C-alpha positions as CSV (number, residue, x, y, z in Angstrom):
1,X,-3.2,-27.0,15.3
2,X,-4.0,-23.9,13.1
3,X,-5.5,-25.0,9.8
4,X,-4.9,-22.6,6.9
5,X,-6.8,-23.1,3.6
6,X,-5.3,-21.1,0.8
7,X,-7.2,-20.3,-2.4
8,X,-6.0,-18.5,-5.6
9,X,-8.5,-16.0,-7.2
10,X,-10.7,-17.1,-10.1
11,X,-9.7,-16.8,-13.7
12,X,-9.3,-13.1,-14.6
13,X,-9.4,-11.0,-17.8
14,X,-5.6,-10.7,-17.7
15,X,-5.2,-14.5,-17.2
16,X,-7.2,-15.1,-20.4
17,X,-5.2,-12.4,-22.3
18,X,-1.9,-13.8,-20.9
19,X,-1.0,-10.4,-19.5
20,X,1.3,-9.8,-16.5
21,X,-1.0,-8.7,-13.6
22,X,1.2,-7.9,-10.7
23,X,-0.4,-5.2,-8.6
24,X,-2.4,-3.8,-11.4
25,X,-6.1,-3.7,-10.4
26,X,-7.3,-3.4,-14.0
27,X,-7.9,-7.2,-14.2
28,X,-11.4,-8.5,-13.3
29,X,-12.9,-11.9,-12.9
30,X,-14.3,-13.6,-16.0
31,X,-17.6,-15.4,-15.9
32,X,-15.7,-18.7,-15.5
33,X,-13.7,-17.1,-12.6
34,X,-17.0,-16.2,-10.9
35,X,-18.5,-19.7,-11.4
36,X,-15.3,-21.4,-10.2
37,X,-15.3,-19.2,-7.1
38,X,-18.8,-20.4,-6.3
39,X,-17.5,-24.0,-6.7
40,X,-14.8,-23.3,-4.1
41,X,-17.4,-21.9,-1.7
42,X,-19.4,-25.1,-2.1
43,X,-16.3,-27.3,-1.6
44,X,-15.5,-25.4,1.6
45,X,-19.1,-25.1,2.9
46,X,-18.7,-27.8,5.6
47,X,-15.8,-26.0,7.2
48,X,-16.3,-23.3,9.8
49,X,-13.8,-20.5,9.5
50,X,-12.6,-18.2,12.3
51,X,-11.3,-15.6,9.8
52,X,-11.2,-15.0,6.1
53,X,-8.4,-12.8,4.6
54,X,-8.1,-11.7,1.1
55,X,-5.9,-9.5,-1.0
56,X,-7.4,-6.0,-1.6
57,X,-7.0,-6.4,-5.4
58,X,-10.4,-6.7,-7.0
59,X,-9.9,-10.2,-8.6
60,X,-9.1,-11.7,-5.2
61,X,-11.5,-9.6,-3.2
62,X,-14.4,-10.6,-5.5
63,X,-13.4,-14.2,-5.3
64,X,-13.4,-14.1,-1.5
65,X,-16.9,-12.5,-1.5
66,X,-18.3,-15.1,-3.9
67,X,-16.8,-17.9,-1.8
68,X,-18.2,-16.4,1.4
69,X,-21.7,-16.0,-0.1
70,X,-21.8,-19.6,-1.3
71,X,-20.6,-20.9,2.0
72,X,-23.2,-18.9,3.8
73,X,-26.0,-20.5,1.8
74,X,-24.9,-23.9,3.0
75,X,-23.9,-23.2,6.6
76,X,-23.8,-20.1,8.7
77,X,-20.4,-18.3,8.6
78,X,-19.9,-15.9,11.5
79,X,-17.0,-14.0,9.9
80,X,-16.9,-11.8,6.8
81,X,-13.8,-11.4,4.5
82,X,-11.3,-8.8,5.5
83,X,-8.4,-7.5,3.3
84,X,-4.7,-7.5,4.1
85,X,-2.1,-5.6,2.0
86,X,0.3,-8.4,2.9
87,X,-1.7,-10.6,0.5
88,X,-1.0,-8.2,-2.5
89,X,0.4,-9.9,-5.6
90,X,4.1,-9.8,-6.5
91,X,5.1,-6.3,-7.6
92,X,6.4,-6.3,-11.2
93,X,6.2,-2.6,-12.1
94,X,8.2,-2.8,-15.4
95,X,6.0,-5.5,-16.8
96,X,2.5,-4.8,-15.5
97,X,-0.2,-5.0,-18.1
98,X,2.2,-6.3,-20.8
99,X,1.6,-9.6,-22.6
100,X,3.9,-12.4,-21.6
101,X,5.1,-12.6,-25.2
102,X,5.9,-8.9,-25.2
103,X,8.0,-9.2,-22.0
104,X,9.9,-12.1,-23.5
105,X,10.6,-10.0,-26.6
106,X,11.5,-6.7,-24.9
107,X,13.3,-8.0,-21.8
108,X,14.9,-11.3,-23.0
109,X,17.6,-11.4,-20.4
110,X,15.3,-10.4,-17.5
111,X,12.7,-12.9,-18.7
112,X,15.4,-15.7,-18.7
113,X,16.4,-14.7,-15.1
114,X,12.7,-14.7,-14.1
115,X,12.4,-18.3,-15.3
116,X,15.8,-19.7,-14.2
117,X,16.7,-17.8,-11.1
118,X,13.7,-15.7,-10.1
119,X,15.3,-14.6,-6.8
120,X,17.9,-12.7,-8.8
121,X,15.4,-10.7,-10.9
122,X,15.8,-6.9,-10.3
123,X,13.6,-4.0,-11.4
124,X,14.3,-0.3,-11.0
125,X,11.5,1.4,-9.1
126,X,11.0,5.2,-8.9
127,X,10.0,6.7,-5.5
128,X,10.3,10.1,-3.7
129,X,14.0,9.6,-3.0
130,X,14.8,8.8,-6.7
131,X,15.3,5.3,-8.2
132,X,16.0,2.1,-6.2
133,X,16.6,-1.5,-7.1
134,X,13.7,-3.8,-6.3
135,X,13.9,-7.6,-6.1
136,X,10.3,-8.7,-6.7
137,X,10.6,-12.3,-5.5
138,X,12.7,-11.5,-2.4
139,X,10.3,-8.7,-1.5
140,X,7.3,-11.0,-1.9
141,X,8.9,-13.7,0.4
142,X,9.5,-11.0,3.1
143,X,5.9,-9.8,2.7
144,X,4.7,-13.4,3.1
145,X,6.8,-13.9,6.3
146,X,5.3,-10.7,7.7
147,X,1.8,-11.9,7.0
148,X,2.4,-15.2,8.9
149,X,4.1,-13.3,11.8
150,X,1.1,-11.0,12.1
151,X,-1.8,-13.5,11.6
152,X,-0.7,-16.8,13.1
153,X,-0.5,-15.5,16.7
154,X,-4.1,-14.2,16.3
155,X,-5.5,-17.6,15.3
156,X,-3.9,-20.3,17.4
157,X,-5.9,-23.6,17.0
158,X,-8.3,-22.0,14.7
159,X,-9.2,-22.4,11.0
160,X,-8.6,-19.5,8.5
161,X,-9.2,-19.0,4.8
162,X,-6.8,-16.9,2.6
163,X,-7.7,-15.8,-0.9
164,X,-4.7,-14.5,-2.7
165,X,-2.8,-14.7,-6.0
166,X,-0.4,-17.1,-7.8
167,X,2.8,-15.4,-6.5
168,X,1.8,-14.5,-3.0
169,X,0.3,-18.0,-2.4
170,X,3.6,-19.6,-3.6
171,X,5.5,-17.3,-1.2
172,X,3.2,-18.1,1.7
173,X,3.5,-21.9,1.2
174,X,7.3,-21.6,0.6
175,X,8.1,-19.5,3.7
176,X,6.0,-21.8,5.8
177,X,7.8,-24.9,4.5
178,X,11.3,-23.5,4.2
179,X,11.5,-23.6,0.4
180,X,14.1,-21.1,-1.1
181,X,13.0,-18.2,-3.3
182,X,15.0,-19.6,-6.2
183,X,12.4,-22.4,-6.3
184,X,9.6,-19.8,-6.7
185,X,8.3,-21.6,-9.9
186,X,8.5,-25.1,-8.2
187,X,5.0,-24.8,-6.8
188,X,1.9,-24.5,-8.9
189,X,-1.2,-22.5,-8.1
190,X,-4.1,-22.9,-10.5
191,X,-7.0,-20.4,-10.5
192,X,-9.5,-21.3,-7.7
193,X,-7.2,-24.1,-6.4
194,X,-7.3,-25.2,-2.8
195,X,-4.2,-25.8,-0.7
196,X,-4.1,-26.8,3.0
197,X,-1.4,-26.0,5.6
198,X,-1.4,-27.1,9.3
199,X,0.7,-25.1,11.7
200,X,1.6,-26.4,15.2
201,X,2.4,-22.9,16.3
202,X,4.0,-19.8,14.7
203,X,6.2,-19.4,11.7
204,X,9.4,-21.5,12.2
205,X,7.6,-24.1,14.3
206,X,6.6,-27.5,12.8
207,X,4.2,-27.2,9.9
208,X,2.6,-29.7,7.5
209,X,1.5,-29.2,3.9
210,X,-1.6,-31.4,3.9
211,X,-2.4,-30.8,0.2
212,X,-1.4,-28.5,-2.6
213,X,-3.2,-27.2,-5.7
214,X,-6.4,-29.3,-5.5
215,X,-8.6,-28.6,-8.6
216,X,-11.0,-31.6,-8.4
217,X,-13.9,-29.4,-7.1
218,X,-13.6,-27.5,-10.5
219,X,-14.1,-30.7,-12.4
220,X,-10.3,-31.1,-13.2
221,X,-8.8,-34.4,-12.4
222,X,-5.2,-33.0,-12.4
223,X,-3.8,-29.5,-13.0
224,X,-3.2,-28.9,-16.7
225,X,0.3,-29.0,-18.2
226,X,2.1,-25.7,-18.6
227,X,2.5,-24.3,-22.1
228,X,5.7,-25.5,-23.8
229,X,5.9,-28.5,-21.5
230,X,8.8,-30.6,-22.9
231,X,9.4,-33.1,-20.2
232,X,7.8,-35.8,-18.2
233,X,4.9,-35.9,-15.6
234,X,5.1,-38.3,-12.7
235,X,2.1,-39.3,-10.7
236,X,3.4,-40.3,-7.2
237,X,1.0,-42.4,-5.3
238,X,1.2,-43.9,-1.8
239,X,0.0,-47.4,-1.4
240,X,-3.5,-48.2,0.0
241,X,-4.1,-48.9,3.7
242,X,-2.9,-52.1,5.4
243,X,-4.1,-53.6,8.6
244,X,-0.9,-52.5,10.3
245,X,-1.5,-48.9,9.1
246,X,-4.9,-49.1,10.8
247,X,-3.3,-50.4,14.0
248,X,-0.4,-47.8,13.8
249,X,2.0,-50.7,13.8
250,X,5.4,-50.0,12.2
251,X,5.7,-51.9,9.0
252,X,9.0,-50.8,7.4
253,X,10.2,-53.6,5.1
254,X,7.9,-56.3,6.5
255,X,5.7,-57.2,3.5
256,X,2.2,-56.5,4.8
257,X,-0.5,-56.7,2.1
258,X,-3.4,-54.3,1.6
259,X,-6.5,-54.7,3.7
260,X,-10.1,-54.4,2.3
261,X,-10.1,-50.6,2.8
262,X,-6.7,-50.4,1.1
263,X,-7.9,-52.3,-1.9
264,X,-10.9,-50.0,-2.1
265,X,-8.6,-47.0,-1.9
266,X,-6.5,-48.5,-4.8
267,X,-9.7,-49.0,-6.7
268,X,-10.8,-45.4,-6.1
269,X,-7.3,-44.1,-7.2
270,X,-7.6,-46.3,-10.3
271,X,-11.0,-44.8,-11.2
272,X,-9.7,-41.3,-10.5
273,X,-6.8,-41.8,-12.9
274,X,-8.6,-43.9,-15.5
275,X,-8.9,-41.1,-18.1
276,X,-5.3,-39.9,-17.5
277,X,-3.0,-41.2,-20.2
278,X,-0.3,-43.3,-18.5
279,X,2.7,-44.4,-20.6
280,X,4.7,-46.3,-18.0
281,X,4.5,-47.5,-14.4
282,X,7.0,-48.2,-11.6
283,X,6.4,-49.5,-8.1
284,X,8.4,-50.3,-5.1
285,X,9.0,-54.1,-5.1
286,X,7.0,-54.6,-1.9
287,X,3.5,-56.2,-1.9
288,X,1.4,-53.2,-0.8
289,X,2.5,-50.7,-3.5
290,X,2.7,-53.4,-6.2
291,X,-0.9,-54.4,-5.5
292,X,-2.0,-50.7,-5.5
293,X,-0.2,-50.2,-8.8
294,X,-1.8,-53.3,-10.4
295,X,-5.3,-52.2,-9.4
296,X,-4.7,-48.7,-10.9
297,X,-3.3,-50.3,-14.1
298,X,-6.5,-52.3,-14.7
299,X,-7.6,-49.2,-16.5
300,X,-4.4,-48.9,-18.5
301,X,-4.0,-52.2,-20.3
302,X,-0.7,-52.6,-22.1
303,X,1.3,-50.7,-19.5
304,X,3.9,-53.0,-17.9
305,X,4.8,-52.5,-14.2
306,X,8.5,-52.2,-13.4
307,X,9.6,-52.9,-9.8
308,X,12.3,-50.9,-8.2
309,X,14.0,-51.9,-4.9
310,X,15.2,-48.4,-4.4
311,X,11.6,-47.3,-3.7
312,X,11.1,-49.7,-0.8
313,X,9.9,-48.3,2.5
314,X,12.4,-47.3,5.2
315,X,13.8,-50.2,7.2
316,X,12.7,-49.6,10.8
317,X,14.9,-52.5,12.0
318,X,13.9,-53.6,15.5
319,X,10.9,-51.2,15.5
320,X,9.2,-53.3,12.8
321,X,6.0,-55.1,13.9
322,X,5.7,-53.0,17.0
323,X,3.1,-50.5,18.2
324,X,4.2,-47.0,19.2
325,X,3.8,-47.7,23.0
326,X,6.0,-50.8,22.6
327,X,8.7,-48.8,20.8
328,X,8.5,-46.2,23.6
329,X,9.0,-48.9,26.3
330,X,12.0,-50.5,24.5
331,X,13.6,-47.4,23.1
332,X,12.7,-44.5,25.4
333,X,12.7,-41.1,23.8
334,X,13.5,-42.4,20.3
335,X,10.0,-42.0,19.0
336,X,10.0,-38.4,20.1
337,X,13.3,-37.8,18.3
338,X,11.9,-39.5,15.2
339,X,9.0,-37.1,15.2
340,X,11.0,-34.0,15.8
341,X,14.5,-34.5,14.4
342,X,14.0,-37.5,11.9
343,X,17.2,-36.8,10.0
344,X,19.2,-37.6,13.1
345,X,17.6,-40.9,13.9
346,X,19.3,-44.2,13.1
347,X,16.8,-47.0,13.2
348,X,18.2,-49.9,15.4
349,X,19.4,-52.5,12.9
350,X,17.6,-50.5,10.2
351,X,18.2,-47.4,8.1
352,X,18.5,-43.7,8.6
353,X,16.8,-41.1,6.3
354,X,20.1,-40.4,4.5
355,X,20.2,-44.1,3.3
356,X,16.5,-43.9,2.2
357,X,17.3,-40.6,0.4
358,X,20.3,-42.1,-1.5
359,X,18.5,-45.1,-2.8
360,X,15.0,-43.5,-3.4
361,X,16.4,-40.4,-5.1
362,X,18.7,-42.6,-7.3
363,X,15.7,-44.7,-8.3
364,X,13.6,-41.5,-9.0
365,X,16.3,-39.9,-11.1
366,X,16.7,-43.1,-13.1
367,X,12.9,-43.1,-13.8
368,X,13.0,-39.5,-14.9
369,X,16.1,-40.0,-17.2
370,X,14.6,-43.2,-18.8
371,X,11.3,-41.4,-19.5
372,X,13.0,-38.4,-21.0
373,X,15.3,-40.6,-23.2
374,X,12.2,-42.5,-24.5
375,X,10.2,-39.3,-24.8
376,X,7.5,-40.8,-22.5
377,X,5.0,-38.2,-21.2
378,X,3.3,-39.5,-18.0
379,X,4.4,-42.2,-15.6
380,X,2.8,-43.8,-12.5
381,X,5.1,-44.2,-9.5
382,X,3.7,-46.1,-6.4
383,X,5.7,-46.2,-3.2
384,X,5.5,-45.6,0.6
385,X,5.0,-42.8,3.2
386,X,8.7,-42.3,4.0
387,X,9.9,-42.8,0.5
388,X,7.4,-40.3,-0.9
389,X,8.1,-37.7,1.7
390,X,11.9,-38.1,1.0
391,X,11.2,-37.6,-2.7
392,X,9.1,-34.5,-2.1
393,X,11.9,-33.0,-0.1
394,X,14.3,-33.8,-3.0
395,X,11.9,-32.3,-5.6
396,X,11.6,-29.0,-3.7
397,X,15.3,-28.7,-2.8
398,X,14.8,-29.4,1.0
399,X,17.0,-31.6,3.2
400,X,15.5,-34.6,5.0
401,X,15.1,-32.4,8.1
402,X,11.9,-31.2,6.5
403,X,10.6,-34.8,6.1
404,X,7.5,-34.2,8.3
405,X,6.5,-31.1,6.4
406,X,4.5,-33.3,3.9
407,X,1.5,-35.4,4.4
408,X,1.0,-38.6,2.4
409,X,-2.4,-40.3,2.8
410,X,-3.0,-43.9,1.8
411,X,-4.1,-43.9,-1.8
412,X,-3.2,-40.2,-2.3
413,X,-1.9,-38.8,-5.6
414,X,0.8,-36.2,-6.1
415,X,1.9,-34.7,-9.4
416,X,5.4,-33.7,-10.3
417,X,6.3,-32.2,-13.7
418,X,9.7,-31.7,-15.4
419,X,8.5,-28.9,-17.8
420,X,12.1,-28.3,-19.1
421,X,13.1,-31.9,-19.2
422,X,16.3,-32.5,-17.3
423,X,17.1,-28.8,-17.3
424,X,15.6,-26.5,-14.7
425,X,13.8,-27.5,-11.5
426,X,10.9,-29.9,-11.3
427,X,7.5,-28.4,-10.4
428,X,5.2,-29.8,-7.7
429,X,1.9,-29.4,-9.6
430,X,-0.3,-31.0,-6.9
431,X,0.3,-32.9,-3.7
432,X,-1.7,-35.4,-1.6
433,X,-4.9,-35.3,-3.6
434,X,-7.4,-37.5,-1.6
435,X,-10.8,-36.1,-2.8
436,X,-11.4,-39.4,-4.7
437,X,-11.2,-41.2,-1.4
438,X,-13.6,-39.1,0.7
439,X,-15.1,-36.4,-1.4
440,X,-13.6,-33.8,1.0
441,X,-10.9,-31.2,0.4
442,X,-9.4,-32.4,3.7
443,X,-7.4,-35.6,4.0
444,X,-9.6,-38.0,5.9
445,X,-7.3,-41.0,5.5
446,X,-5.8,-42.4,8.7
447,X,-2.1,-41.9,7.9
448,X,-1.0,-44.7,10.3
449,X,2.5,-45.8,11.0
450,X,5.1,-46.1,8.2
């Protein structure tokens, strides 16, 4: 496995002024940006990197240098940062240096396209041959693909750090996971956030997003809401550990309760979210998520817990109650198919992913619609591994073939925003936050069977 940790540069002068940065190198790190970069270095100091790559633009390069120096004070790092032009920020030549408000005023139609269908945004660029049409987002995704194709073969089974920008980081994560360019705004990257990708091989081979947009090392519980947020925020949590998770025994719809560790995980998730305003809460009707939700809601008295059957775990049918080796004996080859082509597997006397998709997405959409109708701001949703992975695919416009691209640790928190209400795409603000469970930026939970 090749582990890739992706960091966005620290807060810059253009960030604070709300200017479009693009490839301009006029923007420099603020004092807060430099302090936060040091915090990233501290958070990553127990990880030994085989390579560190950064964008050559000053704000990213300086961030990488500060991270490196901080890591070096805690543990010896044998590699120094190197720059790659393939990590340059998105090229927005017509807007560079302008205030966002100016762009909105001077280029209203282009600004609308940028927000609604960013893959269709065109800009006219002058070069030696004259003028040509430039598609900034499409060019960025191609640049990201080229970076992966160059770098992944060099670092098989190693750990690398990438320090880039908002746009290129989104493109790197999207091209790895198969997310379309039209969903460019569906992933959030805060300044000095940490995201983790695990590659089994090269680009196009199985990959897992272990976490997205962690900001807890900066003292932020959750990423802040975007300006003009009109919609609802959903906190999607996986239930705490059960004894069967620990044993890697398939649970499915057998109602196994939390074990002591699972109750502790629920307690830690509750403490983590205790200062977050929660207006409503929904759980799968099964015991383990219900118990997890009730523990979290101890800090939110007055919030009623609604139960939804549509959020129940996948029915594994005849696999339920069995260990992996028992399933392999009784159903030879099926476990391998489940791990490689999950969308094509029909659980014997159970469900397939399409059935899970239909009921869980229907439940999710009803939760979103009800919250928007009542103008509720933040909701807690507690469910299961397979349910959550299916919902993450739905949120990012992926089919259930991409089911294994997402990790969901026991007690982990993911954040999904609907900034434009029912209009526009949802935004995955953060995914699989587990720092409250282990204090590490890496997911230390034993994922266990479903």
